[in-house]
N, CA, C and O atoms as a MOPAC input file, in Angstrom:
PM7 MOZYME 1SCF
protein

 N    -21.22600 1    66.66500 1    11.00700 1
 C    -22.18200 1    66.16800 1    10.04200 1
 C    -23.58800 1    66.64100 1    10.34600 1
 O    -24.39800 1    66.83200 1     9.43800 1
 N    -23.88100 1    66.83100 1    11.63900 1
 C    -25.21500 1    67.30500 1    11.99600 1
 C    -25.48100 1    68.68600 1    11.42900 1
 O    -26.56900 1    68.94700 1    10.91600 1
 N    -24.50200 1    69.57100 1    11.51500 1
 C    -24.65800 1    70.92900 1    10.97600 1
 C    -24.87800 1    70.88700 1     9.46200 1
 O    -25.72400 1    71.61000 1     8.93700 1
 N    -24.12900 1    70.05200 1     8.77100 1
 C    -24.29500 1    69.90400 1     7.32400 1
 C    -25.70400 1    69.41200 1     7.00000 1
 O    -26.33300 1    69.89200 1     6.05800 1
 N    -26.18800 1    68.46400 1     7.77700 1
 C    -27.53500 1    67.93200 1     7.55500 1
 C    -28.59200 1    69.00700 1     7.76800 1
 O    -29.55900 1    69.08500 1     7.01000 1
 N    -28.41500 1    69.83800 1     8.79800 1
 C    -29.39400 1    70.90200 1     9.05500 1
 C    -29.38000 1    71.94400 1     7.95200 1
 O    -30.43800 1    72.41300 1     7.53200 1
 N    -28.20700 1    72.31100 1     7.48100 1
 C    -28.10400 1    73.30500 1     6.40100 1
 C    -28.72500 1    72.75500 1     5.11900 1
 O    -29.44900 1    73.47200 1     4.42800 1
 N    -28.45500 1    71.51300 1     4.80200 1
 C    -29.01000 1    70.90900 1     3.58500 1
 C    -30.52900 1    70.79700 1     3.68300 1
 O    -31.22600 1    71.00400 1     2.69000 1
 N    -31.05300 1    70.47100 1     4.86800 1
 C    -32.50800 1    70.39800 1     5.03600 1
 C    -33.13000 1    71.78500 1     4.88100 1
 O    -34.18500 1    71.91800 1     4.26000 1
 N    -32.49600 1    72.81600 1     5.43500 1
 C    -32.98000 1    74.18100 1     5.24900 1
 C    -32.96400 1    74.58600 1     3.78500 1
 O    -33.89000 1    75.24000 1     3.30500 1
 N    -31.92300 1    74.20100 1     3.08300 1
 C    -31.81300 1    74.47900 1     1.65600 1
 C    -32.89600 1    73.74700 1     0.86600 1
 O    -33.48000 1    74.30800 1    -0.06100 1
 N    -33.15800 1    72.51600 1     1.22800 1
 C    -34.18600 1    71.73000 1     0.53200 1
 C    -35.56700 1    72.34500 1     0.73500 1
 O    -36.35200 1    72.42900 1    -0.20900 1
 N    -35.86600 1    72.77300 1     1.95200 1
 C    -37.16900 1    73.38300 1     2.20700 1
 C    -37.29200 1    74.74500 1     1.54900 1
 O    -38.38500 1    75.14800 1     1.15200 1
 N    -36.17800 1    75.45700 1     1.43200 1
 C    -36.19500 1    76.76600 1     0.77300 1
 C    -36.64400 1    76.64200 1    -0.67900 1
 O    -37.27600 1    77.55600 1    -1.20800 1
 N    -36.33300 1    75.54900 1    -1.31600 1
 C    -36.70800 1    75.38400 1    -2.71700 1
 C    -38.22500 1    75.44100 1    -2.91800 1
 O    -38.68900 1    75.76500 1    -4.01100 1
 N    -38.98800 1    75.13500 1    -1.89200 1
 C    -40.44600 1    75.18200 1    -2.00300 1
 C    -40.99000 1    76.60000 1    -1.89700 1
 O    -42.19800 1    76.80000 1    -2.02400 1
 N    -40.14800 1    77.56500 1    -1.67200 1
 C    -40.59000 1    78.95800 1    -1.59400 1
 C    -41.07200 1    79.47200 1    -2.94900 1
 O    -41.73400 1    80.50800 1    -3.00900 1
 N    -40.76100 1    78.78500 1    -4.01100 1
 C    -41.22200 1    79.24100 1    -5.33100 1
 C    -42.72000 1    79.02400 1    -5.51500 1
 O    -43.31700 1    79.57600 1    -6.43900 1
 N    -43.33100 1    78.22500 1    -4.64300 1
 C    -44.75700 1    77.93900 1    -4.78900 1
 C    -45.65700 1    78.96000 1    -4.11200 1
 O    -46.88000 1    78.85700 1    -4.20700 1
 N    -45.08600 1    79.93000 1    -3.43900 1
 C    -45.87800 1    80.99300 1    -2.80500 1
 C    -45.48900 1    82.32500 1    -3.46500 1
 O    -44.39100 1    82.45400 1    -4.00700 1
 N    -46.39000 1    83.30800 1    -3.41700 1
 C    -46.03300 1    84.61100 1    -3.99800 1
 C    -44.80400 1    85.20300 1    -3.31000 1
 O    -44.59000 1    85.00300 1    -2.11500 1
 N    -44.01600 1    85.92100 1    -4.07000 1
 C    -42.75900 1    86.47000 1    -3.54400 1
 C    -43.04200 1    87.70500 1    -2.70900 1
 O    -42.92700 1    88.83400 1    -3.18700 1
 N    -43.41100 1    87.47900 1    -1.46100 1
 C    -43.62400 1    88.57500 1    -0.52600 1
 C    -42.67200 1    88.46600 1     0.65500 1
 O    -42.88700 1    89.09300 1     1.69200 1
 N    -41.63500 1    87.68000 1     0.49900 1
 C    -40.65400 1    87.52500 1     1.56700 1
 C    -39.90400 1    88.83700 1     1.76000 1
 O    -39.58500 1    89.53200 1     0.79600 1
 N    -39.62700 1    89.16400 1     3.02200 1
 C    -38.81700 1    90.33900 1     3.30500 1
 C    -37.40700 1    90.02900 1     2.82500 1
 O    -36.76900 1    89.10000 1     3.32100 1
 N    -36.92600 1    90.79000 1     1.87600 1
 C    -35.62600 1    90.53200 1     1.28400 1
 C    -35.70700 1    89.64600 1     0.04900 1
 O    -34.68300 1    89.24700 1    -0.50500 1
 N    -36.92000 1    89.34200 1    -0.37900 1
 C    -37.10200 1    88.52200 1    -1.56500 1
 C    -36.70500 1    87.08000 1    -1.34000 1
 O    -36.76100 1    86.57900 1    -0.21700 1
 N    -36.31300 1    86.42800 1    -2.38600 1
 C    -35.96000 1    85.01600 1    -2.31600 1
 C    -34.66800 1    84.81100 1    -1.52700 1
 O    -34.46500 1    83.75900 1    -0.92100 1
 N    -33.79600 1    85.82000 1    -1.53700 1
 C    -32.56000 1    85.74300 1    -0.74700 1
 C    -32.88600 1    85.82200 1     0.74000 1
 O    -32.25900 1    85.13600 1     1.54700 1
 N    -33.85700 1    86.64700 1     1.11000 1
 C    -34.29300 1    86.71100 1     2.49800 1
 C    -34.87100 1    85.39300 1     2.96600 1
 O    -34.63700 1    84.97300 1     4.09900 1
 N    -35.63400 1    84.73300 1     2.09000 1
 C    -36.18700 1    83.42000 1     2.42000 1
 C    -35.06300 1    82.39200 1     2.58300 1
 O    -35.12800 1    81.52700 1     3.45600 1
 N    -34.04300 1    82.49100 1     1.74600 1
 C    -32.90200 1    81.57800 1     1.81400 1
 C    -32.17100 1    81.72700 1     3.15100 1
 O    -31.88700 1    80.73800 1     3.82700 1
 N    -31.87400 1    82.96700 1     3.52100 1
 C    -31.15700 1    83.21400 1     4.77100 1
 C    -31.99800 1    82.77800 1     5.97000 1
 O    -31.47900 1    82.17900 1     6.91200 1
 N    -33.29500 1    83.08000 1     5.93300 1
 C    -34.17500 1    82.68700 1     7.03100 1
 C    -34.26200 1    81.17600 1     7.15700 1
 O    -34.22800 1    80.64400 1     8.26700 1
 N    -34.37200 1    80.48600 1     6.04400 1
 C    -34.49400 1    79.03500 1     6.07800 1
 C    -33.25400 1    78.37000 1     6.66300 1
 O    -33.35700 1    77.49000 1     7.51800 1
 N    -32.09900 1    78.78700 1     6.20500 1
 C    -30.84500 1    78.19200 1     6.70400 1
 C    -30.64600 1    78.53000 1     8.18400 1
 O    -30.29500 1    77.66100 1     8.98200 1
 N    -30.87200 1    79.79200 1     8.54600 1
 C    -30.68800 1    80.21500 1     9.93400 1
 C    -31.66300 1    79.49600 1    10.86200 1
 O    -31.27300 1    79.01000 1    11.92400 1
 N    -32.92200 1    79.42900 1    10.46200 1
 C    -33.91900 1    78.73700 1    11.27000 1
 C    -33.62000 1    77.26200 1    11.42700 1
 O    -33.82300 1    76.69100 1    12.49900 1
 N    -33.13400 1    76.63700 1    10.35100 1
 C    -32.79300 1    75.21400 1    10.40800 1
 C    -31.64900 1    74.96200 1    11.38100 1
 O    -31.68500 1    73.99700 1    12.14400 1
 N    -30.64900 1    75.81000 1    11.36100 1
 C    -29.50300 1    75.63600 1    12.26400 1
 C    -29.92400 1    75.86100 1    13.71200 1
 O    -29.55200 1    75.08600 1    14.59300 1
 N    -30.69200 1    76.91100 1    13.96200 1
 C    -31.10000 1    77.21100 1    15.33000 1
 C    -31.97600 1    76.11000 1    15.90100 1
 O    -31.75200 1    75.65300 1    17.02200 1
 N    -32.98200 1    75.67800 1    15.12900 1
 C    -33.84500 1    74.61900 1    15.65800 1
 C    -33.09000 1    73.30900 1    15.78100 1
 O    -33.34300 1    72.53900 1    16.70700 1
 N    -32.17000 1    73.04000 1    14.86900 1
 C    -31.36200 1    71.83300 1    14.99100 1
 C    -30.55200 1    71.82000 1    16.26700 1
 O    -30.48800 1    70.80500 1    16.96000 1
 N    -29.93400 1    72.94500 1    16.58000 1
 C    -29.15500 1    73.03700 1    17.80800 1
 C    -30.03300 1    72.89900 1    19.04600 1
 O    -29.68600 1    72.17500 1    19.97900 1
 N    -31.17200 1    73.59400 1    19.05800 1
 C    -32.04600 1    73.57400 1    20.22600 1
 C    -32.67600 1    72.19900 1    20.45800 1
 O    -32.66800 1    71.69000 1    21.57900 1
 N    -33.21200 1    71.61100 1    19.41300 1
 C    -33.86400 1    70.30400 1    19.56500 1
 C    -32.83300 1    69.23200 1    19.88200 1
 O    -33.10000 1    68.33600 1    20.68300 1
 N    -31.66700 1    69.31100 1    19.27200 1
 C    -30.61800 1    68.35300 1    19.56700 1
 C    -30.15900 1    68.46900 1    21.02400 1
 O    -29.90800 1    67.45900 1    21.68200 1
 N    -30.05300 1    69.69500 1    21.52000 1
 C    -29.65500 1    69.89400 1    22.91300 1
 C    -30.71200 1    69.32900 1    23.86200 1
 O    -30.37300 1    68.74900 1    24.89400 1
 N    -31.98100 1    69.49600 1    23.52000 1
 C    -33.03900 1    68.96200 1    24.36900 1
 C    -33.11400 1    67.43900 1    24.30100 1
 O    -33.37000 1    66.77900 1    25.30800 1
 N    -32.89300 1    66.89000 1    23.12000 1
 C    -33.00800 1    65.43900 1    22.94500 1
 C    -31.81100 1    64.67600 1    23.51000 1
 O    -31.96500 1    63.57800 1    24.04400 1
 N    -30.64700 1    65.24900 1    23.39300 1
 C    -29.43800 1    64.51900 1    23.79100 1
 C    -28.80600 1    65.04400 1    25.06500 1
 O    -27.80400 1    64.50100 1    25.53000 1
 N    -29.37600 1    66.09000 1    25.63300 1
 C    -28.89100 1    66.57600 1    26.90800 1
 C    -27.61000 1    67.39100 1    26.85200 1
 O    -26.93200 1    67.53700 1    27.86900 1
 N    -27.27100 1    67.91000 1    25.71700 1
 C    -26.06900 1    68.72900 1    25.61600 1
 C    -26.07400 1    69.53500 1    24.34100 1
 O    -26.61500 1    69.10500 1    23.32200 1
 N    -25.47300 1    70.70200 1    24.40100 1
 C    -25.43900 1    71.58400 1    23.23800 1
 C    -24.20000 1    71.28200 1    22.39800 1
 O    -23.22900 1    72.03800 1    22.40900 1
 N    -24.24700 1    70.18800 1    21.68300 1
 C    -23.13500 1    69.80800 1    20.81500 1
 C    -23.69200 1    69.45100 1    19.44000 1
 O    -24.82500 1    68.98900 1    19.30800 1
 N    -22.87900 1    69.67400 1    18.43800 1
 C    -23.26000 1    69.31800 1    17.07600 1
 C    -22.87900 1    67.85400 1    16.86400 1
 O    -21.72400 1    67.48600 1    17.07800 1
 N    -23.82800 1    67.01400 1    16.44900 1
 C    -23.51700 1    65.60100 1    16.27100 1
 C    -22.46000 1    65.37100 1    15.19300 1
 O    -22.44100 1    66.04600 1    14.16300 1
 N    -21.61000 1    64.43200 1    15.44600 1
 C    -20.58200 1    64.06800 1    14.48400 1
 C    -21.09300 1    63.06600 1    13.46400 1
 O    -22.30000 1    62.87100 1    13.31800 1
 N    -20.17600 1    62.43900 1    12.77000 1
 C    -20.53600 1    61.51900 1    11.70400 1
 C    -21.34300 1    60.33600 1    12.20900 1
 O    -22.31300 1    59.93400 1    11.56600 1
 N    -20.96800 1    59.78100 1    13.32800 1
 C    -21.64800 1    58.60100 1    13.83000 1
 C    -22.86100 1    58.95300 1    14.69200 1
 O    -23.66600 1    58.07600 1    15.00600 1
 N    -23.00200 1    60.20100 1    15.07300 1
 C    -24.14300 1    60.63500 1    15.87100 1
 C    -25.29000 1    61.19000 1    15.05500 1
 O    -26.32200 1    61.56600 1    15.61100 1
 N    -25.12500 1    61.24700 1    13.75200 1
 C    -26.14900 1    61.81500 1    12.87800 1
 C    -27.02100 1    60.69400 1    12.32500 1
 O    -26.52700 1    59.72800 1    11.74400 1
 N    -28.33200 1    60.84600 1    12.52100 1
 C    -29.28200 1    59.88800 1    11.97100 1
 C    -30.45200 1    60.65500 1    11.35700 1
 O    -30.40400 1    61.88000 1    11.24600 1
 N    -31.48800 1    59.94400 1    10.96400 1
 C    -32.62200 1    60.59000 1    10.30300 1
 C    -33.29400 1    61.58800 1    11.23300 1
 O    -33.71100 1    62.65800 1    10.79000 1
 N    -33.40600 1    61.25900 1    12.50700 1
 C    -34.03000 1    62.17600 1    13.46000 1
 C    -33.23900 1    63.47600 1    13.55100 1
 O    -33.83000 1    64.55100 1    13.65500 1
 N    -31.93500 1    63.39400 1    13.51400 1
 C    -31.09500 1    64.59000 1    13.57500 1
 C    -31.38000 1    65.50500 1    12.39300 1
 O    -31.42500 1    66.72500 1    12.54900 1
 N    -31.56700 1    64.94000 1    11.24200 1
 C    -31.85400 1    65.73700 1    10.04600 1
 C    -33.20800 1    66.41100 1    10.17400 1
 O    -33.36900 1    67.56300 1     9.77000 1
 N    -34.17800 1    65.71000 1    10.72900 1
 C    -35.52900 1    66.25500 1    10.84600 1
 C    -35.65200 1    67.35700 1    11.89300 1
 O    -36.65500 1    68.07100 1    11.91600 1
 N    -34.65400 1    67.50800 1    12.75800 1
 C    -34.66300 1    68.58200 1    13.74300 1
 C    -34.69100 1    69.95500 1    13.07600 1
 O    -35.12000 1    70.92900 1    13.69400 1
 N    -34.25000 1    70.04500 1    11.85300 1
 C    -34.16300 1    71.32700 1    11.15300 1
 C    -35.48000 1    71.77800 1    10.54700 1
 O    -35.63400 1    72.95800 1    10.23200 1
 N    -36.42000 1    70.88400 1    10.37900 1
 C    -37.65000 1    71.20300 1     9.66000 1
 C    -38.48000 1    72.29300 1    10.33700 1
 O    -38.84200 1    73.26500 1     9.67500 1
 N    -38.79900 1    72.17100 1    11.64100 1
 C    -39.64500 1    73.22100 1    12.22100 1
 C    -39.01400 1    74.61400 1    12.18900 1
 O    -39.70600 1    75.59900 1    11.92900 1
 N    -37.74700 1    74.70100 1    12.44100 1
 C    -37.08300 1    76.00800 1    12.43800 1
 C    -37.07000 1    76.65700 1    11.07600 1
 O    -37.29900 1    77.86000 1    10.95500 1
 N    -36.80300 1    75.87100 1    10.04900 1
 C    -36.77700 1    76.41600 1     8.69500 1
 C    -38.15400 1    76.91300 1     8.28100 1
 O    -38.27800 1    77.99300 1     7.70300 1
 N    -39.18400 1    76.13500 1     8.57200 1
 C    -40.54000 1    76.53100 1     8.19400 1
 C    -41.02200 1    77.74400 1     8.98000 1
 O    -41.63900 1    78.64800 1     8.41700 1
 N    -40.74300 1    77.76400 1    10.27100 1
 C    -41.16000 1    78.90100 1    11.09200 1
 C    -40.43700 1    80.17200 1    10.66800 1
 O    -41.05400 1    81.23400 1    10.57800 1
 N    -39.14500 1    80.07800 1    10.40900 1
 C    -38.37400 1    81.25700 1    10.00600 1
 C    -38.85700 1    81.79100 1     8.66100 1
 O    -38.98200 1    83.00200 1     8.48200 1
 N    -39.12900 1    80.89300 1     7.71500 1
 C    -39.62600 1    81.37600 1     6.41800 1
 C    -41.01500 1    81.98000 1     6.55900 1
 O    -41.32900 1    82.96100 1     5.88400 1
 N    -41.85600 1    81.41300 1     7.42400 1
 C    -43.19100 1    81.97900 1     7.64200 1
 C    -43.09400 1    83.37200 1     8.26000 1
 O    -43.82900 1    84.27900 1     7.86800 1
 N    -42.19800 1    83.54400 1     9.21600 1
 C    -42.03000 1    84.86400 1     9.83500 1
 C    -41.52600 1    85.89500 1     8.83600 1
 O    -42.00900 1    87.02800 1     8.81400 1
 N    -40.56500 1    85.51400 1     8.01600 1
 C    -40.03600 1    86.43800 1     7.00400 1
 C    -41.10400 1    86.75900 1     5.96700 1
 O    -41.15900 1    87.88000 1     5.46000 1
 N    -41.95000 1    85.78700 1     5.64900 1
 C    -43.03300 1    86.01900 1     4.70500 1
 C    -44.04400 1    87.00500 1     5.28900 1
 O    -44.45700 1    87.94800 1     4.61300 1
 N    -44.44400 1    86.78800 1     6.55100 1
 C    -45.40800 1    87.68300 1     7.18500 1
 C    -44.84000 1    89.09100 1     7.33200 1
 O    -45.55900 1    90.07300 1     7.14900 1
 N    -43.58000 1    89.19300 1     7.65600 1
 C    -42.92800 1    90.50300 1     7.77000 1
 C    -42.90400 1    91.21400 1     6.42000 1
 O    -43.17000 1    92.41400 1     6.34300 1
 N    -42.58900 1    90.48500 1     5.37100 1
 C    -42.57300 1    91.07900 1     4.03400 1
 C    -43.95500 1    91.48100 1     3.55100 1
 O    -44.11000 1    92.52200 1     2.91400 1
 N    -44.97100 1    90.65900 1     3.85000 1
 C    -46.33900 1    90.98900 1     3.45100 1
 C    -46.84100 1    92.22600 1     4.18900 1
 O    -47.51500 1    93.07300 1     3.60300 1
 N    -46.51100 1    92.33100 1     5.47800 1
 C    -46.90900 1    93.51700 1     6.23900 1
 C    -46.20600 1    94.76600 1     5.70700 1
 O    -46.81500 1    95.83200 1     5.61900 1
 N    -44.94300 1    94.63700 1     5.35500 1
 C    -44.18600 1    95.75900 1     4.79400 1
 C    -44.78200 1    96.19200 1     3.46100 1
 O    -44.86600 1    97.38500 1     3.16700 1
 N    -45.19300 1    95.22100 1     2.66000 1
 C    -45.79200 1    95.53300 1     1.36500 1
 C    -47.14000 1    96.23100 1     1.54100 1
 O    -47.45200 1    97.17700 1     0.81900 1
 N    -47.94200 1    95.75800 1     2.50800 1
 C    -49.21600 1    96.42200 1     2.77200 1
 C    -49.02900 1    97.85800 1     3.25000 1
 O    -49.78000 1    98.74900 1     2.85100 1
 N    -48.04200 1    98.08400 1     4.09200 1
 C    -47.76100 1    99.42800 1     4.59800 1
 C    -47.34900 1   100.34700 1     3.47000 1
 O    -47.74600 1   101.51200 1     3.44500 1
 N    -46.56300 1    99.84700 1     2.54000 1
 C    -46.14200 1   100.65700 1     1.39000 1
 C    -47.29400 1   100.97200 1     0.47300 1
 O    -47.34100 1   102.06500 1    -0.09100 1
 N    -48.23900 1   100.04500 1     0.29700 1
 C    -49.38500 1   100.30800 1    -0.55900 1
 C    -50.33800 1   101.31800 1     0.05100 1
 O    -50.97700 1   102.08100 1    -0.67400 1
 N    -50.44400 1   101.33400 1     1.37400 1
 C    -51.33900 1   102.29200 1     2.02300 1
 C    -50.78300 1   103.71000 1     1.98200 1
 O    -51.54500 1   104.67600 1     2.01100 1
 N    -49.46400 1   103.84200 1     1.91500 1
 C    -48.84400 1   105.15600 1     1.84000 1
 C    -49.02900 1   105.81500 1     0.48700 1
 O    -49.01800 1   107.04200 1     0.38200 1
 N    -49.19500 1   105.02100 1    -0.53100 1
 C    -49.28500 1   105.55600 1    -1.89900 1
 C    -50.60100 1   106.18700 1    -2.14900 1
 O    -50.84700 1   106.68800 1    -3.24700 1

């Protein structure tokens, strides 16, 4: 259940990508992949640090805090993909 919660949180945060200009590396699909991947990675890392073991929480081990573990990873991953895409776009404009 913890993995499902992290993926859903990454998906929910990805929906806010429509409010920024589309400069993501890979477009909106790149932002989607980055958000989900970042949410899963940060969920695993923060959960391992908080609970002392690298395990995915089950149905009874999932709470609100577990869901929120995905937020920093999803936001950081989307920011990195955005910066990478913006730099790529600037490089292409300078070549022209």
